[in-house]
N, C-alpha and C positions, 0 to 999 in steps of 0.2 A: 801477473792478474789469475787471481783464482775463482773457481766456481765452487761455491760451498752450500748448494742445496742441501736440507736435511730432509731425507726421504721418509717421513714418518707413516705415510700411506701410499701403499702399492705403485711406490715411484712417482711421486708427483713431477719421481724422478731418478896397416901399415905395418912399421916395425915395431916388433913386440920389444916391451922394456923387459929385463931380464931380473929375476929377483936378486935383492941384494943378500948375500949368504950372511953376512954380518949381524945381519937385523934379525932376532928373533921373535915371533909373534905373540905379542901379549895374550893372555886369555884370562879372561874373567869368570868368577866363580858364579855358578847360576843355581837358583833356588827355586822352588815350588814349580816344576813344569809337569804336564801330564802327556801321555800317548792320547789320540784320538783316533777311534776307529771309524764311528760314524760320526762325521763332523757338525760338531753343534756350534752355530753361530752366536747363539745368545749365551752371555755371560752372567749379567745381573742388572736389575734395573732399581733405580732409588730417586726420588725427588722427581724432576722433569727429564731424566736421564736414562738412556738404556745404553749398556756397554756390550758389543759385539766382539766377535774374533774375525779374522780372515786368513784365509790359506795363500799360498805363494805357488800358484799352478805353474809348471814347467822348471822349478827348480831342481829335479833329478837330470834335466836335460842340459843343465850347466856344465861347464867342464870345472874342475877343482880348483883352476886359477881363476874362473869367473866367480865361483862361490866365493872365494877369498875376499876377491874384490868387494863383493856385496857384502860381506863381513865386515871388512874394514870402514866401508863407508858408513854402515849403522853404528858402528862404534864411534865413529868420528862424528856422527849427527848427536848421539846420546851424549857424548862429552861435554856439548854445550847445552845441554837442558835447562841448567838453572838460570843461563842469562835469560831466556824469555820470563821466568819467574821474576827475576830484579827488573826486567822490562816492563812488566806490566804493574807493579808496584813496590814502592821501596820498601816494604814490612814484610812482603811475601815469604822471603825465605827464613826470616827469623818466625812468622807463624808457623809456617810448615814444619820447622824443626822441632817446636814446642808441641804441636799437635799429634806429629807423628812419635814422638817420644811417650807422650800419654797413651797414643793407641798400642804401642807396642809393649808398655811395661804394666799397665794398669791392671791389677789382678780383682777387682771390686766387681760389685754387683753390674752385670753386663744384660741383666734383665730390664732395666728400668726404660720409661720413657726418655730419660734426660740421655742417658748413655746411647740408645737408639738415635736419638737427636744430634747427639755429637758426632757419632759414627757417620751419620748423613751428611752434615756439616762438611767432615773432613773428605769425604768422596767427592762433594760437590768441588772443594778447594782444588783437589788433585785434578779433577775434569777440566777446571778452567785456568789452570796453571797460576792458581792466585785467588784471592777473595772475592773479587769480581765476577760476575756472570758471564761467561765466555761470548755471549750472543747479545745480550741487551745492555751489558757493560754496567748494570746496577749491583753495589756492593751485596754479597749474600748474607741472608740474614739468619742467625743461628736462633734456633727453637730451642735453647737451653739457658741457663741464667749465668750471669758473670759468677756468681758465688759457686755454681757447680763446677766450672771452668777451673776456679782458682782451687777448689778442694782437689780437682783431679791433678792438676800440676804440683799440687803439696804431696800427693801420695806417689807421685812418680818422679819427684825432682827436677821436673820440667820447668824451665826458665824463661820469662819473656818479659822485656822491658814494658814501663807502663804505658807509653804510647801505643806501642805496637799491640798491647792488650787491649785497650780502649778502643783502639779502632776496629776492633772486632763487633763492638756492639753499639758506637755512636754514630753519629750523622757524619763525621768529618771523611772527607774523600768518598763521598756516596756514587759518584760515576766515574768509572775508569777512563772513559773517552765522552767528553762533552761536545757534540756538534749543534748544540742550539744556536739558535739565530740571535744576534744582538748581545753577544755576552764574549767575556773574554776566555775562548776555549781552553787556551794552554794552562791558564791558572786555574781553572775549574776542572780539569782532568787529572785524576789520579796518576795516568801512568806516567812512568818513572823516566821519561824522555827529556825532561826539563828539570833544572834545579828549582830551588825557591825562588818567588818573587820575577821569575821570568815570565813574558805576557807575549801576547801575540804581537803587539807592535814590535819587540825586542825582536823576535824570531824573523819577522818579514824584514825589517831593517837590516838584520845581519847577513841576511842571504841576498839582500837586494844589491849589497857591495861586493858579493862575491862574482868574480868574471871567469869564465872558462878560459882556456889557453886558446881554444878553439870554440868558437861561438856556434859553429854548426854542429858540434859535438859535444853539448854541455855536460859536464859532469854531475854527479848525483849529489850535490851538496846537501850534508846532515843526515845522508843514509847511515852512516857507522859512527854515529857520536851523540853523547848526552850535551846539551847546551846549557851551561850553568853560568852565574855570577859569580866573580870573585873581586872583591873591593869595587863593585859598582862596574865591573868591564865583563862583557860576555866572552866566554870561553868555550871552545869545543873539548869535551874528553874524548878521545878517538878510541872505539874497540878496536885492540891490536894486541899481540903480544908485547908485553912491556906496559901496556897501557890499561884502559878501563876492560874488566872482563880477562884479562890477560892471561891468569891462572888457568881458566877453562879453555881459552883460545890455544894455548901450548899443549892442551891435551887433544885439541881437534887436529892441530899441526900433527901431532905425533902420529895419528891414524891415517891421515890423509897422505902423509909420507910412506906410509906402508902401502895405501891403495894405489898410489903412483907407481910402486914397483910391480904391480901387476896389472897395470892398466892394459885394456885388450887391444890399444894401437896407440902411434905416436900420437895422433891428433888429442885422444883422449888424455893420454899422459901429459901433454903439454897444457892441457887446460888445469887439470888438477894442480901442477906445477905454479902456475899463474895464480889460482886460488890461494894456496900455501903461500904465497909471496905477499899475496893481499892481506892475509890474516897476519903475517909478519911486520908489515908495513902500515897499513890500514888506508895505502894510496888509492885516492879514488879512480884515479888514471889506469891503475892496474887492474881496479874493479871493471873497468869498462873493456880494458883488454881481455880479461879472463872472459867476459860475457861474450864478445866478437868470437873468442876462441872455444868457449863453451857450445855455443849456438852453432858453428862449423863443424863441431865434430856430432855427426851424425849416424857414424858407424858403430856397429857394436851391439850386443846383447843387454848390456847395463847401462843405466844412465842415473843420475841423480839431481837434486837439488839441495844445495847448501850455502848459506850464509843469512846475513840481514837484507831481506827482499821485501815484502809486502809492507806499505805503508798506512794500512785501514785504521792500526792502534795510534796513530799519530794524529791529532785533529787538524793539524794542518798539513798532514800528507808528506812530510821529509824522511821521519825517521823510520828504518826497516825494522822488523820482527825478526828474530833469530827463527830460521825454520830449516827442517831438512827431510827429504823423502828419498827413498833409495828405489830404483824401478827397475824391473826385469821386462823385457820387450815381450808383447803378446803378438807372436808373429800372423796368426791368422787372421786377428781383428784388425791389427796395423795395415795390413795388406787389403782388406776389405774397404778400411776408412781413409787411406790413402788418397782417394780419387777427389777427397776434398780439397787436399792441398794441392793436387796436381791442376785443380780447377780454380783456383785463387782470382787467379787475373779475371777470369770470365765473372766471377760474383762481383770483383771491385767494379767491373765495367758496368754491370747492370744494376749497381746499387741505386737507389732514389736520392743520390745526394746531388749537390751541386758539382758541377766538373771541375771547378779549382779546387774541390776539397777530395777528389779520387787519386789514388796513387795511379801514376802512370805504367809503373813496373812493381808489381806486389813478388818480393823475392825472397827466396829462402823459407818459406812456411813449412815447417815439416808437422805433421801430425802422427801420432803412434798411439794406440793402446797398450798402458803397460799393466803390469801386475806390481804393487806395491811391495816391497820386502822389510820396510821398516821406517819408522817414521819418529821424530821428535822435534820440541819446541812448538813454535805456534801451529803446527801441522797435525799434532798430539795431545790428547786422544781426540779431540775434533778435527776432522779431515776434509780438506777438500775433496770434490769429485774429479776436478778437472784444473789443470794450470797452463797458463800460456806466459811464457819469458822469454827474453828479458824485458823489463819493463820499459827501458828507456826507447823512447819514440825514434831517436835518429837510427839506434842499432837495430829497429824493426824495420825501419825503412832501407837501410844502406846493406844489412846482412840478412836480416829475417828473423825468426822465431822460433821456438819449440814450443810445441801446444801437445799435451797428454792427456788422455782421460784414464783413470785410475780405474780398470776393468775390475780387478778384484774386489774393490772398495764397494762398486757399486753391485757387484753380485751379491755380496754381504748383506747388502740394504735389500734387496730383492729377498733374500731367502729368508731373511728375519723378520719382515714385515707383516701387516696385516691390513685387509681391504675392508674393515668395518666402518672405519672414519670415513674413508671414501665414500661409502653408500650413502652416509649420514648427510653429505654436503653437494653430492650432486643433484641436479634438477630433475633427471629423468633418466628411464631405462636406456635410452640412446646414449646419452652421456656416459652412463656407466660401461657400456659394452665398448664404446668408442676408447674409452681409457683402458679397459681391461684387454682391450686387443691390440691397440697401437699404443697405448701411454709409454711403456718402457722404452719401444722403438725411439717415440716421437721425443722423451728425454734424453736418450743416448744421442740421438742427432742435434737436439739442440745443445748440448756440451759441447758436440764437434765444431757446431756452427759457430758458437758464442767464443770458442777459444782459437779456431784456426783462422775464420774468416773476422769474425767480430774485432777481436783485440789488433788483428794484423791491418784492418780496413782504416780508410782515411789518413789524412795528412793535415798538418798545421798551416796555416797561412803564414808566408815570408814574413820573419820578424816578431811573429807571435811566440812568448816564452812558453818554458814548459807549463803542462797542465795544473800541476801542484802550485805553481806561482799565479796561474791566472785565474784558476777557478778555485784556489784555495780549499776553505774546508768541505766544498760540494765536490772537488775533484774525483773522488773515487766512487761514490754514487753514479755521478754522470758517465764514467767510463765503463760501469759495469750495467748501467741501464743500455748505453750506446750497443754494446757487445751483445745483450740479449735481445735488442730489437733487430740487430741484424739476423740473429737466429730466428726469430719470430717471422720476419719479413719472408725468409726465403724457406722456411718450413711448409709453407703454404704455396708451392711452386712447383710445377711439372718437370724442373730441369732434376729434381732428385730422382724422380723415377727413370728419367732419360739417363742419368748417371747409374741406374740399376741400384740405388740406395733403397729404394721401396718399392713396393708392388701396388700400392695405392695412395698416391701424394695427396689427394683430397682428405681422404681418412687419417691419415698421419698428421696432416696439417690441423685438421677439426681437433684432433684429439689434443693436440699440443694447445693451440688455443684455448680451448675448455681448461684445461689444467693450469694455463698460468692466469687466466682473469680468476679463476677459481681461489687460487692461493693468493694472488696479489691483493683482491677486494676482500677476501673471508679468512680463509683457512689459516694463514700465517699468522692472524690474529692471536691464535692459541699460545703464541711464544711470549706474548706481554703481558703483564700485570694490567687489570682495568683501571684507565686513568693515564696509562703510559703514551708518551708520543714516540714513533718509530726513531729509533737512533742508528741501528745498525745499517753499514752502508747497501748490503743486499737487499735487505727486508725495504728500507726505503725505493731502491730502484724498482722493485717489483711493484710496489705500490703507485708510484707516480707514473709508472708505465700505464699501469691497469686502471688507474684513475681518469688517468687524461683522455685515453681513448674511450672511455666509458663516457665521460661528459661530452667529449666531442663528437660521439655517435649519437648523442640521445634524440636529436630531431629527427634521425632515420629508425630509431628504434634499434640501433645495431646490437646494443648489450640491453636485456631486459631483466630489471631487477623485480623479481618475483615473490611474493608474501603469500604462503600456504600453510595453513593450519599453525601459523603463529611463527613461522620458520621462513627465512630469506634463502632464495637462491638466485644465481645469476646464470641468464640463459642466453646465449649467443645466437640472434637471429639472421644475421648476415655477414658469414664469412668473408666474402669477397669485399664489403666494404671495410672490415675489422682490417684485413690483409692492407688496403690502402692507408688506412689511420695509421698502423703500425709504419707504413713507409714515410707517411708525412711525419712523424715524430722523429725519424730516424734521421730524416734531413736536416731536421732542426737541431737534434743533440750534437749531430756531427757539426752544423754550422758553430754552436756554441763553443764546442772543443776546439774547432779550427781557428775561430774568430778570438777566443779565449773572452767571451761575454759572459762575466761575472754575475750581471744584474739579472741576465736572463736565465741564467741556471738556479741563481737565488729564488726567483719566483716560480720557477718549474717545480723546483724541490719542495720550497715551503708551501706552495699552494696545494700539491697534489700527494707528497711523500712524506710528510711528517705528523700531521693530525690525522686521528682516528675517529670514526662516527663511534661515540661511546654506546649508544644503544645496540647498534650490531655489534659492536665487540662484546658486550655482555651477554648476547644471546648467544655468540659464538663459543663463548667461554662456558654458558650452561649446557649446551648441546654436546661440548667435548666432554663433560664430566663423566659420562656413561664408560667412556673409553679409558683402559688401562696403560696401553702403550704410551711410553712416554712421548713427547714432541720433539726431544733432542736425541740424536745417537752418536756414540763415538767408539774407540776402539780400543783395546788390549793389542800389543804389537807380538808377532811370534819371535820366539828367542832362538838364535842362532848358536848351536853348542860344536865349537869347535873338538874335533878328537885329535890327539897329538901322539908321535911316536916317541921311542927313547931319546931322540936328538931335541925334543922340544919344537919338532915341525909338524905344522898341521896335515893331516892325512885325509879328513873328511869334514864336513859340517852338517850338523844335523838339524834339521827345522822341527822345534817342540813348539809348545803352546803353553801361555802361563794358565797357572789354575784358577786364577780369580785377579780381580783388579786390585784390591788392596796389597797383594802378595806383589804385584809388579811394581806398585808405585814405591814400596818400600824397598824392593830390590834396586829400583833405580836411586834412590836416596841413598842407599848403601853404596854403591858402585860408581856413582855418577855426579857427585857432589864436590865439583871442584873449583867453587867459587867461596870466597869468605863471605860473610853476611854484610854485604855492602850497603851503602846506601846512596 
């Protein structure tokens, strides 16, 4: 599970394995990098996007062997970059190739409005890993004509088949992930996880007949495959060497084998070995074996996330999107925050849950603050700020999980942001001062509590199936909201001060509550077009959590809706009662998950999380027009450049920064395009 807040206003928020001397380290050409003396976090801004850079603190403290490990793992991640493009939509790779050909070759007038519109469209496609918006899931709309694109392609000899060309401009496949109620979500989602004519019923019935060898350890059926119909029969095309995406997966395997040779310890090396075996076979039992080994491998300075993991892009929550994050431990911050994982059982025991839904023994929760060294796939350019894995409930219960907060990503957001938008939407000076003084700490603690305590908490009732089976298209938003509620419940609690995490628990809690309600009821609406429903799982959960407590607290005026000078504000009058309401909703969301109550989650999400107050939305959009800062941010990655001796061995690895966003995207396409244009 991941936390994906977009922080657009002042943070709303053993035995060593020896090297194999027979293997020479492949080195890739690197172009367009520059040295930074005074670090500039900002790269550029276009449409609703701001592109940032991040640093890798502590890089020089790593040994050469550790730096090699990071380098190989980042190369493995980038080797699979094209997979997410094809997963997101069947025409994406063809469209990207055509647009990049035009961009690289065209030598005509680059001052015209249509060329500028073309550039912006291509940058948006790069950012979203395809032609659908990374957050709203709506198809991106070009602000240039079909005739203009045809002329550009003719001048540059770029080619694009008719269907792929037309889909840029028409209404076909308009929504990448369609989560609407009462429709065939699979049939109406453009995401490329299912073949033509596959329906919701097909998917549900196909996996209903899949039985895990050990019912207590259910396999993640559907995680690494595409489900298609051939001659009327359903069939899985498995992502593996020799299977779907095999050419890119073989490249991933090559780099992972090099990484295994320089693993920091036996446990880490064994885990990487199981990941390699999983990529070779596509076997889901090997995937579980890998996750158990990876979760248990907690020693060392370097860690990583790699494979088909999060299921947000599947309307029914089966199939994992390709993503990688390579991490270097931030020792100082990790030690400070370790106190949360050390006290995980206290938090579970004191949660406002039914006793039957509490874990009697919370095991193996590890929490670290890390610094990202490279990201790819679904984690780039738009990145989470926190991650808790693995996702399998039985592994969490039996072995535990790893929770990380991406410290240098959060730092980059903090240093590149502006507080002007915050000042527009806070109700009064007291709320502003609380946010400015305690907001960043509150957000950091909420991320930690969400990941470490939230996702690790609670248990399913005996005999209840996996959440993706019971709660279906509402599973992701329910889980994210439940983890948010755990964080919110404990943010306003003296235990945080007792543990030495805060100096004033009430002030931190108030800042957290102010920010969450302000965002959930109002400011996140700047990410939607007027008239849109809320579709994205995290946006939905923030809205249904906020709207539920707002409604349930109306009788006691817990949260007051204020209109002043034609502008709307939300003011919390009673933080103690709001804390109680968060506890009540947490108890109910855990009951829904534990019992697999589909009807209840449908009612909760559809009543509070989908529809938008159109008058308020219009007002928020109008008030936001004065701000130039984009509502979404993402990142270019640092470029790791190996230096070689006469024998071709790496002697040092230098961290450089890309000059531009287009430069990095074109460089990636040149060096990491390992897939044929598949459909």
